[in-house]
Structure formats: C-alpha cells, structure tokens
C-alpha positions as CSV (number, residue, x, y, z in Angstrom):
1,M,45.6,57.3,117.1
2,S,44.7,54.2,115.2
3,D,43.9,52.4,118.5
4,E,41.5,55.1,119.5
5,P,38.0,53.8,119.7
6,A,35.4,55.5,117.6
7,G,32.1,56.7,118.9
8,A,30.7,58.9,121.6
9,D,32.4,59.5,124.9
10,A,30.0,57.0,126.6
11,D,31.3,54.3,124.3
12,L,34.9,55.4,125.0
13,A,34.2,55.2,128.7
14,G,32.9,51.7,128.2
15,R,36.1,50.7,126.3
16,I,38.3,52.2,129.0
17,L,36.5,50.4,131.8
18,G,36.6,47.2,129.8
19,R,40.3,47.5,129.4
20,L,40.8,48.2,133.1
21,V,38.7,45.2,134.1
22,E,40.8,43.0,131.8
23,R,43.9,44.2,133.6
24,G,42.4,44.0,137.0
25,Q,43.0,47.8,137.5
26,T,41.0,50.7,138.7
27,V,40.6,54.4,137.9
28,A,39.6,57.5,139.9
29,V,38.8,61.0,138.6
30,A,39.6,64.5,139.9
31,E,37.4,67.1,138.2
32,S,37.3,70.9,138.4
33,L,35.7,72.6,135.4
34,T,33.8,69.4,134.3
35,G,32.1,69.3,137.7
36,G,31.5,65.5,137.7
37,L,30.8,65.0,134.0
38,V,33.7,62.5,133.5
39,A,32.4,60.5,136.5
40,A,28.9,60.6,135.0
41,R,30.2,59.1,131.7
42,M,32.0,56.4,133.6
43,T,29.0,55.5,135.8
44,E,26.7,55.3,132.7
45,V,28.5,52.1,131.8
46,P,26.9,49.0,133.2
47,G,29.3,47.3,135.6
48,A,31.4,50.4,136.0
49,S,32.0,49.6,139.7
50,R,34.3,46.8,138.7
51,A,36.9,49.4,137.7
52,F,35.7,52.9,138.6
53,R,36.7,53.8,142.2
54,G,35.0,57.2,142.3
55,S,35.7,60.8,141.9
56,V,36.4,64.1,143.6
57,T,34.9,67.3,142.3
58,A,37.4,69.8,143.5
59,Y,35.8,72.9,142.0
60,S,37.4,75.3,144.5
61,T,41.1,75.9,144.7
62,E,41.0,75.1,148.4
63,L,39.7,71.6,147.8
64,K,42.5,70.9,145.3
65,H,44.9,71.4,148.2
66,D,42.8,70.1,151.1
67,V,41.4,66.9,149.5
68,L,43.8,66.1,146.6
69,G,47.0,67.3,148.2
70,V,48.1,69.8,145.6
71,E,50.8,71.9,147.1
72,Q,49.6,75.3,148.3
73,T,52.7,77.0,147.0
74,L,52.1,75.6,143.5
75,L,48.5,76.8,143.6
76,E,49.6,80.3,144.8
77,A,52.4,80.5,142.2
78,R,50.6,79.1,139.2
79,G,46.9,79.2,139.9
80,A,44.5,76.2,139.5
81,V,44.6,76.3,135.7
82,D,48.0,74.8,135.1
83,A,49.7,71.7,133.8
84,E,51.5,70.9,137.0
85,V,48.3,71.3,139.0
86,A,46.6,68.9,136.6
87,H,49.3,66.3,137.2
88,A,49.2,66.8,141.0
89,M,45.4,66.4,140.9
90,A,45.7,63.1,139.0
91,R,48.3,61.8,141.4
92,G,46.2,63.1,144.4
93,V,43.0,61.3,143.4
94,R,44.9,58.1,142.7
95,R,46.2,58.3,146.3
96,A,43.0,59.5,147.9
97,L,40.8,56.9,146.3
98,S,43.3,54.0,146.2
99,A,43.1,53.7,142.4
100,D,45.7,52.4,139.9
101,W,45.0,55.2,137.5
102,G,44.1,58.9,138.1
103,L,42.5,61.3,135.6
104,S,42.1,65.0,136.2
105,T,40.5,68.0,134.5
106,T,41.2,71.7,135.3
107,G,40.6,74.7,133.2
108,V,38.4,77.7,132.3
109,A,35.0,77.1,130.9
110,G,33.9,80.7,131.1
111,P,32.4,83.1,131.0
112,E,35.3,85.0,132.5
113,P,39.1,84.3,132.5
114,Q,40.6,82.7,135.6
115,D,44.1,82.8,137.1
116,G,45.3,84.8,134.2
117,Q,44.1,82.1,131.7
118,P,41.6,82.8,129.0
119,V,38.4,81.0,128.6
120,G,39.0,77.7,126.8
121,T,42.3,77.0,128.5
122,V,42.1,73.4,129.7
123,F,44.5,70.8,131.1
124,V,43.7,67.1,131.4
125,A,46.2,64.7,133.0
126,V,46.7,61.0,133.7
127,A,48.7,59.4,136.4
128,A,49.7,55.8,135.7
129,P,50.3,53.0,138.3
130,W,54.1,53.1,137.6
131,G,54.4,56.9,137.9
132,T,54.4,58.0,134.3
133,E,52.0,60.8,133.4
134,G,50.2,62.0,130.3
135,L,49.1,65.5,129.7
136,G,46.7,67.3,127.3
137,E,46.9,71.0,127.0
138,L,43.9,72.4,125.1
139,R,42.7,75.7,123.8
140,L,39.0,75.1,123.3
141,T,36.4,77.4,121.8
142,G,32.6,77.6,122.0
143,S,30.0,77.9,124.8
144,R,30.7,76.9,128.4
145,E,28.8,73.7,127.8
146,R,30.8,72.9,124.6
147,I,34.1,73.5,126.4
148,R,33.1,71.2,129.3
149,A,31.9,68.5,126.9
150,D,35.1,68.7,124.8
151,T,37.1,68.5,128.0
152,V,35.4,65.2,129.0
153,L,36.2,63.7,125.6
154,A,39.8,64.9,125.7
155,G,40.3,63.4,129.2
156,L,38.8,60.1,128.2
157,R,40.9,60.0,125.0
158,L,44.1,60.8,127.0
159,L,43.3,58.0,129.4
160,W,42.6,55.6,126.6
161,H,45.9,56.4,124.9
162,E,47.8,56.0,128.1
163,L,46.1,52.6,128.6
164,V,46.9,51.4,125.1
165,D,50.5,52.7,125.0
166,N,51.3,51.4,128.5
C-alpha cells in the first residue's frame, strides 16, 4: 500500500494514466453499477486520450453478454454480481476496445438486492496484458451514491496496485 498515491480519485486517475503513458499502454473500462463514473474520472484528466481507450456501460445483464462476451451460462448460473463475471467483463472490454488493461465494476448499489446479493456487494476486476487478473470484493455501506463513489475509488486503487506490482 505504500505505493498507493494519496488524494482524490481524480488525482489517482491522473497517476494511473501517467503510468500507462510512460509504459506506452492503454486501458478500457467496463462498468455496471458505476454507470460511467470511472470513465468520467479518467476523462477529467487532461490528455487522457493518450492512454484511455474508452468504456462500455453494460448496465443490463444482456449487454454483459452481447457486448462484453460474458458467457450466458455464467450469467444464468451466478448472476451479474459475481467475481467471475467481473473478471469476464474486464477481459471482454480489453478485447472489445483493443486495450492493454481492462477494469470492470459490477455490484449492487441499491435500493434493492440483486441476483441474491445484498446492497453493497461489489466486485472490481482488472485484466492485465499478460493475462493475470486482480480482484476486489467489497461489502460497502451507505447511500446509493456513496456505494457508487466508493466503487470508483476501489476500482482505481486496484488498477493502480496492479500497475505498480506488475
């Protein structure tokens, strides 16, 4: 954790994009419960287009399959709020947007449970260029807005740690 940059998620997004530019790499984001908030943080950074390929907001379960290539059998068996689904989303957005890195968010922001998961259950995943993957499983509390904001920060932190460690 000592390599984790301090500051707001916008600053963290800037550091992530700076590191990617240094490496000549790119990132793409697949978002569900965050509905584009991670992409918004990335694109707030001046010069983001040098490393940020884009995003897919796959809010519906069907889009996770149709656009990101998450296996229908996995979605039917586990639901959209699942660690394996998060990994598949991260891999799928890397592939779909031709990025080196993929970051995904899926979970339940509320107000009701989804797929048998309680409000605050969140998964963030990273797919690296060489196939390794990072995962964060969270149990968040607070309002819908707080859960979504905390998910953005958790996703950015996970991506930062994967970049620093790899």
